[in-house]
Biopython code that builds the backbone (N, CA, C, O; Angstrom):
import numpy as np
from Bio.PDB.StructureBuilder import StructureBuilder

atoms = [
    (1, "MET", "N", (74.769, 56.336, 89.796)),
    (1, "MET", "CA", (73.921, 57.504, 89.745)),
    (1, "MET", "C", (74.575, 58.696, 90.230)),
    (1, "MET", "O", (75.293, 58.599, 91.226)),
    (2, "GLN", "N", (74.417, 59.829, 89.643)),
    (2, "GLN", "CA", (75.017, 60.983, 90.087)),
    (2, "GLN", "C", (73.958, 61.986, 90.494)),
    (2, "GLN", "O", (72.851, 61.968, 89.958)),
    (3, "TYR", "N", (74.277, 62.854, 91.427)),
    (3, "TYR", "CA", (73.357, 63.809, 91.961)),
    (3, "TYR", "C", (73.907, 65.314, 91.730)),
    (3, "TYR", "O", (75.032, 65.648, 92.101)),
    (4, "TYR", "N", (73.036, 66.160, 91.102)),
    (4, "TYR", "CA", (73.520, 67.497, 90.863)),
    (4, "TYR", "C", (72.696, 68.490, 91.704)),
    (4, "TYR", "O", (71.522, 68.215, 91.949)),
    (5, "PHE", "N", (73.190, 69.510, 92.110)),
    (5, "PHE", "CA", (72.434, 70.649, 92.761)),
    (5, "PHE", "C", (72.166, 71.678, 91.748)),
    (5, "PHE", "O", (73.093, 72.168, 91.103)),
    (6, "PHE", "N", (70.913, 72.040, 91.572)),
    (6, "PHE", "CA", (70.461, 73.096, 90.666)),
    (6, "PHE", "C", (69.918, 74.270, 91.441)),
    (6, "PHE", "O", (69.121, 74.155, 92.372)),
    (7, "HIS", "N", (70.425, 75.448, 90.973)),
    (7, "HIS", "CA", (69.967, 76.659, 91.702)),
    (7, "HIS", "C", (69.589, 77.669, 90.663)),
    (7, "HIS", "O", (70.407, 77.937, 89.782)),
    (8, "LEU", "N", (68.438, 78.240, 90.692)),
    (8, "LEU", "CA", (67.997, 79.296, 89.882)),
    (8, "LEU", "C", (68.552, 80.709, 90.182)),
    (8, "LEU", "O", (68.543, 81.594, 89.326)),
    (9, "MET", "N", (69.000, 80.871, 91.341)),
    (9, "MET", "CA", (69.476, 82.134, 91.843)),
    (9, "MET", "C", (68.391, 83.218, 91.610)),
    (9, "MET", "O", (68.676, 84.150, 90.859)),
    (10, "PRO", "N", (67.232, 83.172, 92.166)),
    (10, "PRO", "CA", (66.232, 83.968, 91.794)),
    (10, "PRO", "C", (66.259, 85.417, 92.444)),
    (10, "PRO", "O", (66.830, 85.589, 93.520)),
    (11, "TRP", "N", (65.657, 86.411, 91.799)),
    (11, "TRP", "CA", (65.480, 87.652, 92.356)),
    (11, "TRP", "C", (64.176, 87.680, 93.050)),
    (11, "TRP", "O", (63.160, 87.665, 92.354)),
    (12, "PRO", "N", (64.074, 87.722, 94.425)),
    (12, "PRO", "CA", (62.788, 87.532, 95.092)),
    (12, "PRO", "C", (62.110, 88.935, 95.402)),
    (12, "PRO", "O", (61.091, 88.982, 96.091)),
    (13, "HIS", "N", (62.658, 89.997, 94.914)),
    (13, "HIS", "CA", (62.228, 91.324, 95.351)),
    (13, "HIS", "C", (61.363, 92.082, 94.238)),
    (13, "HIS", "O", (61.284, 93.310, 94.205)),
    (14, "LEU", "N", (60.744, 91.261, 93.358)),
    (14, "LEU", "CA", (59.924, 91.866, 92.360)),
    (14, "LEU", "C", (58.676, 92.521, 92.915)),
    (14, "LEU", "O", (58.188, 92.008, 93.922)),
    (15, "PRO", "N", (58.139, 93.514, 92.424)),
    (15, "PRO", "CA", (56.906, 94.090, 92.967)),
    (15, "PRO", "C", (55.740, 93.222, 92.674)),
    (15, "PRO", "O", (55.700, 92.544, 91.647)),
    (16, "ALA", "N", (54.777, 93.228, 93.569)),
    (16, "ALA", "CA", (53.557, 92.345, 93.375)),
    (16, "ALA", "C", (52.791, 92.636, 92.071)),
    (16, "ALA", "O", (52.121, 91.766, 91.514)),
    (17, "ASP", "N", (52.915, 93.892, 91.606)),
    (17, "ASP", "CA", (52.164, 94.310, 90.416)),
    (17, "ASP", "C", (52.993, 94.237, 89.126)),
    (17, "ASP", "O", (52.651, 94.871, 88.128)),
    (18, "ILE", "N", (54.025, 93.501, 89.153)),
    (18, "ILE", "CA", (54.874, 93.462, 87.890)),
    (18, "ILE", "C", (54.121, 93.034, 86.671)),
    (18, "ILE", "O", (54.406, 93.522, 85.578)),
    (19, "ASP", "N", (53.159, 92.131, 86.806)),
    (19, "ASP", "CA", (52.394, 91.678, 85.625)),
    (19, "ASP", "C", (51.541, 92.841, 85.065)),
    (19, "ASP", "O", (51.370, 92.973, 83.854)),
    (20, "GLU", "N", (51.018, 93.667, 85.972)),
    (20, "GLU", "CA", (50.189, 94.798, 85.509)),
    (20, "GLU", "C", (50.953, 95.860, 84.903)),
    (20, "GLU", "O", (50.499, 96.463, 83.930)),
    (21, "LYS", "N", (52.179, 96.163, 85.445)),
    (21, "LYS", "CA", (52.990, 97.308, 84.902)),
    (21, "LYS", "C", (53.800, 96.955, 83.662)),
    (21, "LYS", "O", (54.124, 97.859, 82.892)),
    (22, "TYR", "N", (54.115, 95.804, 83.444)),
    (22, "TYR", "CA", (55.043, 95.516, 82.353)),
    (22, "TYR", "C", (54.497, 94.387, 81.512)),
    (22, "TYR", "O", (53.862, 93.479, 82.048)),
    (23, "ASP", "N", (54.734, 94.413, 80.149)),
    (23, "ASP", "CA", (54.268, 93.388, 79.318)),
    (23, "ASP", "C", (54.919, 92.078, 79.502)),
    (23, "ASP", "O", (54.339, 91.033, 79.208)),
    (24, "SER", "N", (56.174, 92.116, 80.007)),
    (24, "SER", "CA", (56.914, 90.851, 80.217)),
    (24, "SER", "C", (58.001, 91.136, 81.136)),
    (24, "SER", "O", (58.438, 92.277, 81.280)),
    (25, "ALA", "N", (58.478, 90.056, 81.805)),
    (25, "ALA", "CA", (59.618, 90.104, 82.709)),
    (25, "ALA", "C", (61.005, 90.054, 81.935)),
    (25, "ALA", "O", (62.089, 90.175, 82.507)),
    (26, "TRP", "N", (60.858, 89.873, 80.652)),
    (26, "TRP", "CA", (62.013, 89.795, 79.727)),
    (26, "TRP", "C", (62.389, 91.105, 78.961)),
    (26, "TRP", "O", (61.526, 91.784, 78.404)),
    (27, "VAL", "N", (63.525, 91.383, 78.958)),
    (27, "VAL", "CA", (64.153, 92.449, 78.095)),
    (27, "VAL", "C", (63.829, 93.845, 78.573)),
    (27, "VAL", "O", (64.779, 94.598, 78.789)),
    (28, "TRP", "N", (62.601, 94.274, 78.761)),
    (28, "TRP", "CA", (62.326, 95.654, 78.904)),
    (28, "TRP", "C", (61.947, 96.013, 80.349)),
    (28, "TRP", "O", (61.394, 97.099, 80.518)),
    (29, "VAL", "N", (62.168, 95.271, 81.347)),
    (29, "VAL", "CA", (61.929, 95.575, 82.695)),
    (29, "VAL", "C", (63.069, 96.465, 83.104)),
    (29, "VAL", "O", (64.234, 96.134, 82.882)),
    (30, "PRO", "N", (62.722, 97.673, 83.743)),
    (30, "PRO", "CA", (63.754, 98.661, 84.042)),
    (30, "PRO", "C", (64.788, 98.194, 85.145)),
    (30, "PRO", "O", (64.400, 97.458, 86.052)),
    (31, "ASN", "N", (65.944, 98.567, 85.080)),
    (31, "ASN", "CA", (67.054, 98.289, 86.016)),
    (31, "ASN", "C", (66.713, 98.875, 87.421)),
    (31, "ASN", "O", (67.311, 98.466, 88.417)),
    (32, "SER", "N", (65.806, 99.776, 87.491)),
    (32, "SER", "CA", (65.410, 100.390, 88.776)),
    (32, "SER", "C", (64.822, 99.407, 89.737)),
    (32, "SER", "O", (64.802, 99.654, 90.943)),
    (33, "LEU", "N", (64.300, 98.201, 89.193)),
    (33, "LEU", "CA", (63.764, 97.090, 90.083)),
    (33, "LEU", "C", (64.803, 96.429, 90.826)),
    (33, "LEU", "O", (64.521, 95.757, 91.818)),
    (34, "TYR", "N", (66.139, 96.589, 90.366)),
    (34, "TYR", "CA", (67.230, 95.962, 91.089)),
    (34, "TYR", "C", (67.805, 96.903, 92.160)),
    (34, "TYR", "O", (68.084, 98.086, 91.964)),
    (35, "ASP", "N", (67.945, 96.242, 93.303)),
    (35, "ASP", "CA", (68.644, 97.016, 94.468)),
    (35, "ASP", "C", (70.010, 96.407, 94.662)),
    (35, "ASP", "O", (70.105, 95.222, 94.981)),
    (36, "PRO", "N", (71.093, 97.185, 94.477)),
    (36, "PRO", "CA", (72.444, 96.608, 94.473)),
    (36, "PRO", "C", (72.821, 96.134, 95.874)),
    (36, "PRO", "O", (73.631, 95.214, 95.989)),
    (37, "VAL", "N", (72.264, 96.728, 96.970)),
    (37, "VAL", "CA", (72.564, 96.276, 98.267)),
    (37, "VAL", "C", (71.955, 94.897, 98.462)),
    (37, "VAL", "O", (72.639, 93.965, 98.884)),
    (38, "LYS", "N", (70.645, 94.764, 98.150)),
    (38, "LYS", "CA", (70.014, 93.433, 98.276)),
    (38, "LYS", "C", (70.688, 92.379, 97.343)),
    (38, "LYS", "O", (70.837, 91.213, 97.708)),
    (39, "GLY", "N", (71.090, 92.839, 96.120)),
    (39, "GLY", "CA", (71.742, 91.933, 95.166)),
    (39, "GLY", "C", (73.070, 91.497, 95.686)),
    (39, "GLY", "O", (73.433, 90.331, 95.530)),
    (40, "HIS", "N", (73.812, 92.378, 96.298)),
    (40, "HIS", "CA", (75.055, 91.962, 96.924)),
    (40, "HIS", "C", (74.853, 90.793, 97.935)),
    (40, "HIS", "O", (75.532, 89.768, 97.871)),
    (41, "ASP", "N", (73.911, 90.993, 98.844)),
    (41, "ASP", "CA", (73.604, 90.048, 99.847)),
    (41, "ASP", "C", (73.127, 88.659, 99.288)),
    (41, "ASP", "O", (73.451, 87.585, 99.795)),
    (42, "LEU", "N", (72.330, 88.799, 98.200)),
    (42, "LEU", "CA", (71.781, 87.497, 97.605)),
    (42, "LEU", "C", (72.952, 86.778, 96.917)),
    (42, "LEU", "O", (73.091, 85.569, 97.104)),
    (43, "TYR", "N", (73.779, 87.442, 96.150)),
    (43, "TYR", "CA", (74.942, 86.816, 95.482)),
    (43, "TYR", "C", (75.757, 86.103, 96.489)),
    (43, "TYR", "O", (76.113, 84.944, 96.277)),
    (44, "ARG", "N", (76.088, 86.762, 97.628)),
    (44, "ARG", "CA", (76.807, 86.171, 98.623)),
    (44, "ARG", "C", (76.159, 84.862, 99.177)),
    (44, "ARG", "O", (76.795, 83.819, 99.332)),
    (45, "GLU", "N", (74.880, 85.011, 99.451)),
    (45, "GLU", "CA", (74.156, 83.869, 99.958)),
    (45, "GLU", "C", (74.128, 82.762, 98.916)),
    (45, "GLU", "O", (74.388, 81.614, 99.276)),
    (46, "TYR", "N", (73.825, 83.031, 97.628)),
    (46, "TYR", "CA", (73.718, 82.052, 96.649)),
    (46, "TYR", "C", (75.136, 81.331, 96.355)),
    (46, "TYR", "O", (75.181, 80.115, 96.169)),
    (47, "ILE", "N", (76.225, 82.100, 96.325)),
    (47, "ILE", "CA", (77.494, 81.542, 96.117)),
    (47, "ILE", "C", (77.857, 80.656, 97.246)),
    (47, "ILE", "O", (78.436, 79.591, 97.035)),
    (48, "ASN", "N", (77.522, 81.077, 98.509)),
    (48, "ASN", "CA", (77.807, 80.108, 99.673)),
    (48, "ASN", "C", (76.971, 78.875, 99.609)),
    (48, "ASN", "O", (77.418, 77.817, 100.051)),
    (49, "THR", "N", (75.734, 78.954, 99.062)),
    (49, "THR", "CA", (74.870, 77.832, 98.907)),
    (49, "THR", "C", (75.530, 76.801, 97.884)),
    (49, "THR", "O", (75.486, 75.595, 98.124)),
    (50, "LEU", "N", (76.115, 77.280, 96.792)),
    (50, "LEU", "CA", (76.726, 76.545, 95.784)),
    (50, "LEU", "C", (77.958, 75.761, 96.450)),
    (50, "LEU", "O", (78.163, 74.561, 96.264)),
    (51, "ALA", "N", (78.705, 76.547, 97.204)),
    (51, "ALA", "CA", (79.853, 75.957, 97.900)),
    (51, "ALA", "C", (79.454, 74.896, 98.873)),
    (51, "ALA", "O", (80.106, 73.860, 99.004)),
    (52, "TYR", "N", (78.318, 75.182, 99.590)),
    (52, "TYR", "CA", (77.877, 74.195, 100.552)),
    (52, "TYR", "C", (77.398, 72.904, 99.796)),
    (52, "TYR", "O", (77.561, 71.796, 100.307)),
    (53, "ALA", "N", (76.836, 73.059, 98.635)),
    (53, "ALA", "CA", (76.408, 71.776, 97.886)),
    (53, "ALA", "C", (77.619, 71.003, 97.546)),
    (53, "ALA", "O", (77.572, 69.772, 97.535)),
    (54, "ASP", "N", (78.725, 71.664, 97.261)),
    (54, "ASP", "CA", (79.981, 70.924, 96.899)),
    (54, "ASP", "C", (80.438, 70.242, 98.200)),
    (54, "ASP", "O", (80.841, 69.080, 98.157)),
    (55, "GLU", "N", (80.386, 70.948, 99.391)),
    (55, "GLU", "CA", (80.851, 70.337, 100.649)),
    (55, "GLU", "C", (79.924, 69.102, 100.968)),
    (55, "GLU", "O", (80.392, 68.098, 101.503)),
    (56, "LEU", "N", (78.784, 69.194, 100.671)),
    (56, "LEU", "CA", (77.826, 68.030, 100.936)),
    (56, "LEU", "C", (78.091, 66.863, 100.047)),
    (56, "LEU", "O", (77.597, 65.776, 100.344)),
    (57, "GLY", "N", (78.866, 67.003, 98.923)),
    (57, "GLY", "CA", (79.264, 65.977, 98.094)),
    (57, "GLY", "C", (78.491, 65.735, 96.860)),
    (57, "GLY", "O", (78.580, 64.665, 96.257)),
    (58, "PHE", "N", (77.694, 66.756, 96.451)),
    (58, "PHE", "CA", (76.995, 66.686, 95.124)),
    (58, "PHE", "C", (78.078, 66.424, 94.055)),
    (58, "PHE", "O", (79.236, 66.806, 94.222)),
    (59, "ASP", "N", (77.678, 65.777, 92.979)),
    (59, "ASP", "CA", (78.603, 65.515, 91.902)),
    (59, "ASP", "C", (78.808, 66.726, 91.079)),
    (59, "ASP", "O", (79.723, 66.712, 90.255)),
    (60, "GLY", "N", (78.078, 67.751, 91.206)),
    (60, "GLY", "CA", (78.183, 68.962, 90.459)),
    (60, "GLY", "C", (77.037, 69.855, 90.816)),
    (60, "GLY", "O", (76.049, 69.473, 91.444)),
    (61, "VAL", "N", (77.252, 71.173, 90.336)),
    (61, "VAL", "CA", (76.180, 72.095, 90.490)),
    (61, "VAL", "C", (75.777, 72.679, 89.111)),
    (61, "VAL", "O", (76.549, 72.768, 88.156)),
    (62, "CYS", "N", (74.547, 73.048, 89.117)),
    (62, "CYS", "CA", (73.963, 73.533, 87.830)),
    (62, "CYS", "C", (73.288, 74.893, 88.060)),
    (62, "CYS", "O", (72.513, 75.017, 89.009)),
    (63, "VAL", "N", (73.549, 75.924, 87.231)),
    (63, "VAL", "CA", (72.876, 77.153, 87.249)),
    (63, "VAL", "C", (72.303, 77.401, 85.814)),
    (63, "VAL", "O", (72.791, 76.852, 84.826)),
    (64, "ASN", "N", (71.276, 78.231, 85.759)),
    (64, "ASN", "CA", (70.759, 78.558, 84.474)),
    (64, "ASN", "C", (71.360, 79.880, 84.075)),
    (64, "ASN", "O", (72.004, 80.568, 84.868)),
    (65, "GLU", "N", (71.122, 80.229, 82.776)),
    (65, "GLU", "CA", (71.642, 81.437, 82.227)),
    (65, "GLU", "C", (70.512, 82.216, 81.568)),
    (65, "GLU", "O", (70.064, 81.816, 80.493)),
    (66, "HIS", "N", (70.057, 83.242, 82.120)),
    (66, "HIS", "CA", (69.047, 84.066, 81.522)),
    (66, "HIS", "C", (69.503, 85.496, 81.444)),
    (66, "HIS", "O", (69.802, 86.138, 82.451)),
    (67, "HIS", "N", (69.550, 85.995, 80.182)),
    (67, "HIS", "CA", (69.867, 87.471, 80.015)),
    (67, "HIS", "C", (68.617, 88.212, 79.933)),
    (67, "HIS", "O", (67.577, 87.762, 79.452)),
    (68, "GLN", "N", (68.789, 89.471, 80.470)),
    (68, "GLN", "CA", (67.738, 90.486, 80.252)),
    (68, "GLN", "C", (66.386, 90.006, 80.825)),
    (68, "GLN", "O", (65.353, 90.137, 80.169)),
    (69, "ASN", "N", (66.402, 89.436, 82.080)),
    (69, "ASN", "CA", (65.085, 89.205, 82.698)),
    (69, "ASN", "C", (65.063, 89.603, 84.107)),
    (69, "ASN", "O", (66.088, 89.907, 84.717)),
    (70, "ALA", "N", (63.922, 89.599, 84.610)),
    (70, "ALA", "CA", (63.718, 90.054, 86.074)),
    (70, "ALA", "C", (63.661, 88.917, 87.027)),
    (70, "ALA", "O", (63.429, 89.191, 88.204)),
    (71, "TYR", "N", (63.841, 87.677, 86.683)),
    (71, "TYR", "CA", (63.602, 86.564, 87.525)),
    (71, "TYR", "C", (64.903, 85.992, 88.177)),
    (71, "TYR", "O", (64.811, 85.450, 89.278)),
    (72, "ASP", "N", (66.015, 86.082, 87.594)),
    (72, "ASP", "CA", (67.125, 85.567, 88.231)),
    (72, "ASP", "C", (68.471, 86.411, 88.041)),
    (72, "ASP", "O", (68.531, 87.341, 87.237)),
    (73, "LEU", "N", (69.454, 86.050, 88.773)),
    (73, "LEU", "CA", (70.635, 86.809, 88.869)),
    (73, "LEU", "C", (71.819, 86.236, 88.033)),
    (73, "LEU", "O", (72.957, 86.647, 88.263)),
    (74, "ILE", "N", (71.585, 85.285, 87.053)),
    (74, "ILE", "CA", (72.692, 84.781, 86.400)),
    (74, "ILE", "C", (72.827, 85.334, 84.932)),
    (74, "ILE", "O", (72.125, 84.943, 83.999)),
    (75, "PRO", "N", (73.818, 86.297, 84.837)),
    (75, "PRO", "CA", (74.070, 86.828, 83.553)),
    (75, "PRO", "C", (74.877, 85.848, 82.703)),
    (75, "PRO", "O", (74.704, 85.742, 81.489)),
    (76, "SER", "N", (75.776, 85.132, 83.407)),
    (76, "SER", "CA", (76.657, 84.114, 82.797)),
    (76, "SER", "C", (77.192, 83.115, 83.822)),
    (76, "SER", "O", (77.747, 83.528, 84.841)),
    (77, "PRO", "N", (77.042, 81.820, 83.581)),
    (77, "PRO", "CA", (77.501, 80.897, 84.581)),
    (77, "PRO", "C", (78.991, 81.033, 84.717)),
    (77, "PRO", "O", (79.492, 80.762, 85.808)),
    (78, "ASN", "N", (79.773, 81.437, 83.689)),
    (78, "ASN", "CA", (81.233, 81.593, 83.818)),
    (78, "ASN", "C", (81.565, 82.646, 84.947)),
    (78, "ASN", "O", (82.539, 82.473, 85.680)),
    (79, "VAL", "N", (80.738, 83.739, 85.071)),
    (79, "VAL", "CA", (81.005, 84.703, 86.105)),
    (79, "VAL", "C", (80.870, 84.020, 87.484)),
    (79, "VAL", "O", (81.720, 84.179, 88.360)),
    (80, "ILE", "N", (79.800, 83.274, 87.640)),
    (80, "ILE", "CA", (79.512, 82.617, 88.910)),
    (80, "ILE", "C", (80.654, 81.593, 89.215)),
    (80, "ILE", "O", (81.149, 81.531, 90.340)),
    (81, "ALA", "N", (81.036, 80.841, 88.246)),
    (81, "ALA", "CA", (82.200, 79.930, 88.364)),
    (81, "ALA", "C", (83.496, 80.610, 88.794)),
    (81, "ALA", "O", (84.285, 80.061, 89.563)),
    (82, "GLY", "N", (83.692, 81.824, 88.274)),
    (82, "GLY", "CA", (84.850, 82.545, 88.553)),
    (82, "GLY", "C", (84.937, 83.090, 89.976)),
    (82, "GLY", "O", (86.034, 83.334, 90.478)),
    (83, "ILE", "N", (83.856, 83.271, 90.593)),
    (83, "ILE", "CA", (83.850, 83.860, 91.952)),
    (83, "ILE", "C", (83.496, 82.753, 92.984)),
    (83, "ILE", "O", (83.585, 83.002, 94.187)),
    (84, "TRP", "N", (83.126, 81.626, 92.567)),
    (84, "TRP", "CA", (82.742, 80.575, 93.525)),
    (84, "TRP", "C", (83.938, 80.068, 94.259)),
    (84, "TRP", "O", (84.965, 79.791, 93.639)),
    (85, "ARG", "N", (83.850, 79.934, 95.561)),
    (85, "ARG", "CA", (84.969, 79.591, 96.364)),
    (85, "ARG", "C", (85.106, 78.056, 96.494)),
    (85, "ARG", "O", (86.020, 77.562, 97.154)),
    (86, "GLY", "N", (84.216, 77.344, 95.877)),
    (86, "GLY", "CA", (84.226, 75.857, 95.961)),
    (86, "GLY", "C", (85.247, 75.152, 95.016)),
    (86, "GLY", "O", (86.268, 75.711, 94.615)),
    (87, "SER", "N", (84.912, 73.970, 94.718)),
    (87, "SER", "CA", (85.871, 73.166, 93.883)),
    (87, "SER", "C", (85.610, 73.609, 92.333)),
    (87, "SER", "O", (84.653, 73.142, 91.715)),
    (88, "LEU", "N", (86.373, 74.390, 91.837)),
    (88, "LEU", "CA", (86.239, 74.886, 90.433)),
    (88, "LEU", "C", (86.353, 73.768, 89.473)),
    (88, "LEU", "O", (85.769, 73.870, 88.395)),
    (89, "ALA", "N", (87.045, 72.709, 89.752)),
    (89, "ALA", "CA", (87.113, 71.583, 88.810)),
    (89, "ALA", "C", (85.730, 71.065, 88.568)),
    (89, "ALA", "O", (85.457, 70.696, 87.426)),
    (90, "VAL", "N", (84.823, 70.994, 89.514)),
    (90, "VAL", "CA", (83.468, 70.501, 89.286)),
    (90, "VAL", "C", (82.737, 71.501, 88.375)),
    (90, "VAL", "O", (82.035, 71.088, 87.452)),
    (91, "VAL", "N", (82.881, 72.716, 88.604)),
    (91, "VAL", "CA", (82.216, 73.780, 87.890)),
    (91, "VAL", "C", (82.654, 73.743, 86.378)),
    (91, "VAL", "O", (81.829, 73.772, 85.465)),
    (92, "VAL", "N", (84.017, 73.676, 86.181)),
    (92, "VAL", "CA", (84.516, 73.672, 84.860)),
    (92, "VAL", "C", (84.039, 72.462, 84.075)),
    (92, "VAL", "O", (83.731, 72.551, 82.886)),
    (93, "GLU", "N", (83.985, 71.324, 84.770)),
    (93, "GLU", "CA", (83.497, 70.129, 84.093)),
    (93, "GLU", "C", (82.034, 70.296, 83.692)),
    (93, "GLU", "O", (81.614, 69.881, 82.611)),
    (94, "MET", "N", (81.282, 70.906, 84.579)),
    (94, "MET", "CA", (79.821, 71.138, 84.285)),
    (94, "MET", "C", (79.592, 72.080, 83.086)),
    (94, "MET", "O", (78.681, 71.836, 82.295)),
    (95, "PHE", "N", (80.382, 73.132, 82.934)),
    (95, "PHE", "CA", (80.130, 74.102, 81.891)),
    (95, "PHE", "C", (80.819, 73.649, 80.543)),
    (95, "PHE", "O", (80.269, 73.876, 79.466)),
    (96, "ILE", "N", (82.001, 73.023, 80.626)),
    (96, "ILE", "CA", (82.688, 72.644, 79.411)),
    (96, "ILE", "C", (82.316, 71.207, 78.947)),
    (96, "ILE", "O", (82.063, 70.942, 77.772)),
    (97, "GLY", "N", (82.302, 70.293, 79.967)),
    (97, "GLY", "CA", (82.060, 68.889, 79.774)),
    (97, "GLY", "C", (80.728, 68.603, 79.308)),
    (97, "GLY", "O", (80.383, 67.440, 79.100)),
]
sb = StructureBuilder()
sb.init_structure("model")
sb.init_model(0)
sb.init_chain("A")
sb.init_seg("    ")
for serial, (resi, resn, name, xyz) in enumerate(atoms, 1):
    if name == "N":
        sb.init_residue(resn, " ", resi, " ")
    sb.init_atom(name, np.array(xyz, "f"), 0.0, 1.0, " ", f" {name:<3s}", serial, name[0])
structure = sb.get_structure()
């Protein structure tokens, strides 16, 4: 049996009234809801979490890919794989294999 670590890499700073202000969290939510300082900190935390999962011995890591939405920070798993400090062989196998 293999064990994989899955991370949504969520954006936790959405306003409480997002459902009232916007028809959907997909496509047309304004970029002004993103704070680059908070985003920088979250990316660092999430990348470190993926590296830690590798250190713990997971067989691989999984991330999702959502474009144009307000819920997560994954524009492309390849970008995350490119900056991840962990074992890239595991990441490449997950994305290509």
